[in-house]
N, C-alpha and C positions, 0 to 999 in steps of 0.2 A: 603568329600562332594560328593554326588552322583547326577548325572544329566542325564536326557533323552533329546535327541534332537528330535524335530519334524522333519518330512520328509523335510519340506521346508527349515529348517536350514541346513540339510545335503546336499540338492541340491545346495543351495547357496554357501556352503563351497567348492563344487567342480566346479561349473560353473563360479563363479566370484571370483576375488581376493579381499578380504576384511575381515570384521569383523568375519563372520561365518567361513571363512577359518582359521583365527587366533585361533578361539575357538577350531576347530578341531585339530589344532597343539598342543594346550594346552592339549587336551585329549591324543594325541599321547605321549606327554611328561609326562603324568600321574600327571598333576597338579590338576586333579579331576578325579573321576570315571565316565567315559561315559558308560552308560548302554543302550543297544539296545534290540530289540526283533524281532522275525521273521515278525511280522505284519508291522513294520516300514521298515525293510529291503526289504520286498517284494514290498511295495508301492514305495520305493526309486528306486528300479530297474525298476519298471513299468514306473515311470515318466521319467527316463532317456531314456528309449527306445521309449516311445510313444510321449512325448512332446519335447524331445531334439534330437530325431532320432539317438541316439547312437546305435551301433550294440550290439548284445547280449554279445559279447566278451568284448567290451568297458565297458558296464554296469557292467559286472562281475569284471573287473579290478577296477572300481570305488567302487564296493561293497567290494572288498578285502581291499582297502585303508581305507574305513570307518570302516570296521571290525577290522583292525589293531589298530585303535585309541580306540576302545571299550575295557573296562576292562572285560566286560562280556556280554553275550546275555541271557536274561531271557525268560522263556517260561511261559507266564501267564496261570494261572488256572482259576482265577476269571475274568469274563468279566464285564466291566463297560458298561452300556447302558442307553440311555435316558437322558444323561446329556447335551449333545450338540445337536444342531439342525442338524449338519452334523455327521452321524454315523462314518465317518472316524476319526473324532476328538475323539470320544469315544474310538477308538482303541489306540490312543496315550495315553489317560488317563489310559487305561488298562495296557499298558506297564509301565507307570510311577508308578502305584500302585504296580505292580509285582516287580519292581526294588527297591521298598522302597526308591524312589528318594527324594532328598531334593528340586530339581528344575526340572521343565519342561521348556525347552527353545524353544520358538516358535515365529513365526511371524504371526500366525493365530489369527485374531481378535476375533473369537468365543471362542477360548481357553483363550486368554488374558483377556477377560472380566470377566472370572471366578476369576482371581487373585490367587486363591488357590483351591485345591481339596484334601481332606483328608490329610491335613498338607503339601502338596506339593505346593511350590510357583511356579506360572506360570509367567514367565518373558520373556521379549524380549531379543534378543542376546546382545544388548547394556547394559542392566541391569545386565546380567550375567557377562559380561566382567568387569564391575565395581567392581566385588567381588575380583578381582585379583590386587595385588600391585606389579607392576614392570615397 
């Protein structure tokens, strides 16, 4: 099973102890294929430094932790545009399409209202967690 995590899920995984953190651990344990792309990683680093005031070094350490959990990083060729009212959300869809993901895990209401895009199910972290039996 392949999944792409939206930036908000990655931030929550590192900033808070909870469900998103557990999902990232599942990725590290290879219980599913976590696939990322430079678009999401760049936004992740930007949010950590601008909104959470992490130093550039701290943000790079966080980036390394997230990257360790990823099975691969895809480099999208096809750009998705005009689907969401927020162009940043289209970037996440672009990554999910390039990854040939089964799931896009997000807390973003604009993405979640789509429910699916090109066969990719768009789910909340809690819904994704429910796919695992342990």
